[in-house]
C-alpha positions in Angstrom: -12.9 25.3 4.0 -16.0 24.7 2.5 -17.1 22.7 -0.7 -20.3 22.8 -2.3 -20.2 20.4 -5.6 -22.3 21.4 -8.7 -21.9 18.1 -10.7 -18.9 16.6 -13.4 -16.0 18.5 -12.0 -17.5 21.8 -11.2 -17.2 22.6 -7.2 -16.8 26.1 -5.2 -14.3 26.2 -2.3 -14.9 28.6 0.3 -11.9 29.7 2.2 -9.7 32.8 2.9 -13.0 35.0 2.8 -13.3 34.2 -1.1 -15.3 32.1 -3.4 -13.4 30.0 -5.7 -15.4 28.2 -8.4 -14.0 25.7 -10.7 -14.6 24.5 -14.0 -18.4 25.4 -14.6 -20.4 23.0 -16.3 -24.0 23.0 -14.8 -26.7 24.1 -17.1 -25.9 21.3 -20.0 -25.5 18.6 -17.0 -28.8 16.9 -16.6 -27.6 15.8 -13.4 -27.7 19.2 -11.9 -30.7 20.5 -13.5 -31.6 21.7 -10.1 -28.8 24.1 -9.5 -29.6 27.7 -10.8 -26.9 29.6 -12.1 -28.1 32.8 -11.1 -27.6 31.8 -7.5 -24.0 31.1 -7.7 -21.5 33.5 -6.5 -17.9 33.6 -7.0 -14.7 35.8 -6.7 -12.7 33.6 -8.7 -13.1 31.0 -11.4 -10.4 28.4 -12.2 -10.5 26.5 -15.5 -8.5 23.5 -15.9 -8.9 23.1 -19.8 -10.7 24.0 -22.7 -13.4 21.2 -23.1 -17.1 22.3 -22.8 -17.9 20.1 -20.1 -15.4 22.4 -18.1 -16.1 25.5 -19.4 -19.6 25.6 -20.7 -21.2 28.1 -18.5 -17.7 30.0 -17.7 -18.8 33.2 -19.7 -22.2 33.8 -18.4 -21.0 33.3 -14.4 -17.5 35.3 -15.1 -19.8 38.3 -16.3 -22.6 37.6 -13.6 -20.2 37.4 -10.8 -17.5 39.9 -12.0 -15.0 37.1 -11.0 -11.6 36.7 -12.4 -11.0 33.9 -14.6 -7.8 31.6 -14.3 -6.8 29.5 -16.9 -4.1 28.8 -19.5 -3.3 31.5 -21.6 -5.1 30.3 -24.7 -8.4 29.9 -22.6 -8.1 33.1 -21.5 -7.6 34.9 -24.9 -10.9 32.9 -26.0 -12.8 34.0 -23.1 -11.5 37.7 -23.8 -12.7 37.3 -27.2 -16.1 36.3 -26.0 -16.4 39.8 -23.6 -14.9 38.2 -20.6 -12.4 40.9 -19.5 -11.0 39.5 -16.0 -8.5 36.8 -16.9 -5.6 35.8 -15.6 -3.5 33.8 -17.7 -1.2 30.8 -16.5 0.5 27.8 -17.6 2.0 24.7 -16.5 4.4 25.1 -13.7 3.7 28.7 -12.9 2.6 30.1 -9.7 0.6 33.3 -8.5 -0.2 34.7 -5.7 -3.8 36.3 -5.6 -5.6 37.9 -2.7 -6.8 34.5 -1.1 -3.8 32.6 -1.4 -1.5 31.2 -4.3 -2.1 28.9 -7.3 0.4 26.8 -8.8 -0.5 24.9 -12.1 0.6 21.2 -12.4 0.6 19.0 -14.9 -2.1 16.9 -16.3 -2.1 14.6 -19.2 -5.2 15.2 -21.4 -6.5 16.9 -24.5 -7.9 20.9 -24.4 -9.6 21.7 -27.6 -12.1 24.9 -26.9 -15.9 23.9 -27.9 -15.5 25.7 -31.2 -12.7 23.7 -32.1 -9.9 26.2 -31.5 -6.8 25.3 -29.6 -7.0 25.2 -25.6 -3.3 25.1 -24.9 -2.2 22.6 -22.0 -4.5 21.0 -19.8 -3.5 21.8 -16.3 -4.2 20.9 -12.5 -3.8 23.5 -9.9 -2.4 23.3 -6.0 -4.2 26.1 -4.1 -2.9 27.4 -1.0 -5.1 29.1 1.4 -4.3 30.5 4.7 -1.3 27.9 4.9 -3.6 25.2 4.0 -3.4 23.5 0.2 -5.5 21.3 -1.7 -4.7 19.6 -5.0 -7.3 19.5 -8.0 -5.9 17.2 -10.8 -8.1 18.2 -14.0 -8.7 15.8 -16.0 -5.7 13.6 -16.3 -4.5 10.2 -16.7 -2.2 8.7 -13.9 1.1 10.3 -14.3 4.7 10.2 -12.4 4.4 14.0 -12.1 1.6 13.6 -9.4 5.0 12.4 -6.9 5.9 16.3 -7.3 2.9 17.4 -5.7 3.7 17.0 -1.9 7.1 19.2 -2.6 4.7 22.1 -3.6 2.5 21.7 -0.8 0.8 19.1 1.7 -2.8 18.4 0.5 -5.6 18.6 3.1 -7.6 16.9 0.4 -7.4 16.2 -3.3 -10.2 16.2 -6.2 -9.6 13.4 -8.5 -11.5 12.0 -11.5 -12.3 8.5 -10.9 -14.9 7.9 -13.8 -12.4 6.1 -16.5 -12.7 6.3 -20.1 -11.8 10.2 -20.6 -9.5 10.2 -17.6 -8.0 7.9 -15.1 -10.6 5.3 -13.3 -10.7 4.9 -9.5 -7.9 2.0 -9.5 -5.6 4.6 -10.8 -7.0 7.6 -8.7 -6.1 5.6 -5.9 -2.5 4.9 -6.8 -2.4 8.8 -7.5 -3.6 9.3 -3.8 -0.6 7.4 -2.9 1.7 9.3 -4.9 0.4 12.8 -3.6 0.2 11.2 0.0 -3.0 12.8 0.6 -5.6 10.4 2.2 -8.9 12.5 1.8 -10.2 12.1 -1.9 -13.1 13.8 -3.0 -14.2 12.0 -6.5 -15.0 13.9 -9.5 -15.8 13.5 -13.4 -18.1 10.5 -13.0 -21.8 9.7 -13.5 -22.2 12.6 -16.1 -22.2 10.4 -19.2 -23.1 6.8 -19.9 -19.2 6.4 -20.2 -18.1 7.1 -17.0 -21.0 5.8 -14.9 -19.3 4.1 -11.8 -20.4 1.4 -9.1 -20.5 3.9 -6.1 -20.3 1.0 -3.4 -17.3 -0.9 -5.3 -15.5 2.3 -5.6 -15.9 3.3 -1.9 -15.1 -0.1 -0.9 -11.6 0.3 -2.9 -10.5 2.9 -1.4 -11.6 2.2 2.0 -9.1 -1.2 1.4 -6.6 1.2 0.6 -6.7 3.1 3.8 -8.1 6.0 1.9 -11.3 8.5 2.5 -13.3 9.0 -0.5 -16.3 11.4 -0.6 -18.9 11.6 -3.0 -21.2 14.6 -2.2 -24.4 15.0 -3.8 -24.9 17.7 -6.6 -25.7 20.7 -4.5 -24.2 19.4 -1.2 -22.1 21.6 0.8 -19.6 20.0 3.2 -16.8 21.5 5.4 -13.4 19.8 4.5 
């Protein structure tokens, strides 16, 4: 699989002949100012919840790419009202097979108001399985014992977890989460974008290494094989 990081919690996975974009928040992110929305291609867009820092560019990118947006029922309806016709509503605990593989929706402990203040449904995480290989994206969440269920649904080759603290779990809880999901390769997300969530990169990397884990912090715009 190939991963391209677009900043905050936005990333693209290329696998199974498809491009799957997650939580598009690029244009409002000053740190991602060199990323041009017009250059992004996607077959699917997965949205974990309705907050603006996860959905800000979804309408434009869905129209531009003709991608199918997978999100909660409430987020799907909100997008429909804004002219995004290709949506697939899901909810916590649900699983669905698409032409690239399967998506399992997991619990995320967070909130999910949409940019206009309307209700965004349950926040979610995703276990995505493509060609027999799975990865876990927790979405915005605190540490929760529900993460112990993740290995039952798919052994994660890698996982994407928030590490910025304040609005989500911080790096200490992300280390515990990695143990719960039984995954040693972690891509850190949801850090540095705002003053509230700035991290000390070297300190966090050392903490993960001391726990026997690999923490990847790709640069914005960087693509890595994972």
